[in-house]
Residue, then its C-alpha position, 0 to 999 in steps of 0.5 A: m350574490s349573497q354573503a354566505t355564497l361569496y364566503g363559500i366560494v372563497i373557501a372553495v378556492l382557497f381549498i381547491s388551492i390547497i390541494a393544488i399545492s399539494a398535489i406538486r412535488i419537485v425533487k432535484e436531479y441527485e434525487r427520487g421520489v418514491i409515490f406510495r398509494l393508499g400504502r402500495v409502491i407504484g413507482a419512483k418519480g424525478p428528478g423535476l416536476f410531477f403530480i401526485i393524487p392528495i390525500i391518497d399518494r405520498m412520496v418518500k425522497r431518496n438521496l442517490q448521492t455517493v455517501t462516506i461512512d467511517i468504519p470505527s476502530q475495532d480490536i480483531i485477532t488477527m489468524d497468527n493471534v495478532t491484536v490489532r487495532v482496525n478502522a476503514v472507510t465505505y462508499f456506497n449509493v443508493v441505486d435502485s430508490i424503492r428497494a433502499t425505500v421497501a426493503i430496508q427501514d435505514y439503509l445508511f444504518g444497515t449498510s454501517q453495521v454490515a460493514q463492521t461486520t464484515l471488516r472484522s470478518v475478513i481481518g480475522q482470515v488473515d495473517l499480519d503480515q498479509l495484513l501490512v503487505g497485502r492492503d489492496e486485496i483486502n479491500r478489494r475483498l470488504q467491497r465484495i462481500i459488502d456489495d453482495l450484503t447490499d445488493p438486495w437492499g438497492v445499495k452499491v458499494t463502490l469503495v473500502e479503504v482500511k485506513d489504519v493498523e495500530l500495533p501493539e508496542a510490543m510488536r511495534r519494537a519487535m518488528a523495529s528490531q527486526a528491520v534495524a537487524e536486516r539493514d546491517r545483514r545487508a550492509k554486512v553482505i554489501h562490505a563482504k561483496g566489495e571485498l570480494e571484488a576489491a580482492q578480484t580487482l588486485s589479483q587482477a593487477g597483479r598477474q597483469l604486471r607479472e606479464e608485463p614487466a615495462a608496466m612494473q617499471l612505471r608502477v614501481l617509478s610511480t610508488m618511487s615520485e609518491i615516495a619522494s614527495d613526502r619529507t621523508t627520509t626514506v632510501i629507496f634502492p631501486l631494482s629492476t625486475d630482471m636482475l630479480q629473476l637472476v637473483g631468483s634463478l640462482g637461489g632456485g627459487d627456494g631460497q638455497p643454492r644450486a650448488d647445494r641442491t646438486d650437492q644434496g641430490g648427489g648424496a642422495 
């Protein structure tokens, strides 16, 4: 065997080895390989080991893992003409690697831009109270709209969350004043309800004591005991309820003797 022939065999073996190595492709579990043959898509392969035709075939990898992208803060005017600064975060992943490769040049940048414009549009259609209270509904609405727009690209938007809502300083002061006024109003209402309940209880206690003379006597004795326990010079003259009723009957209940009322009636 001549030396030239030996060199030819070595070169051929090297060429075949390079061709064989370049034909081998390994794709990870969370990836897919989109195969182009002479410029045309023939399908997506993976995961695992597979072969392509060198020079004729070209492979483009697409990651199927969920991607998190922050939506930058934007100054947005709400429906009630309040300027707020809002940012958000979106979660999405590729569900169709062929469309994510063929339908759009850069699906990451495209999804980010769609999320920014949709956030501005949706926040501009709600008022400030709805933005602060109904954030869950706004998140679902954002997710639905962005997902519909990115579906032709083979991208599935799974979640959109509004992160921060920054209010102007004047608006924050106004809301703080409103909160203080609301707390004061509630405190006054609770105090008034307490006074009403106390008055109702005292009225009920008075009726009970009037109907039960013995209970009245016990209350008088209890009061006398409380006064006597203090070091005072107060002199107490206890009167029974019968005596008070007798005095009331003699006075006629209006402070005048019964005889005087009779004379007045006769003179009339």
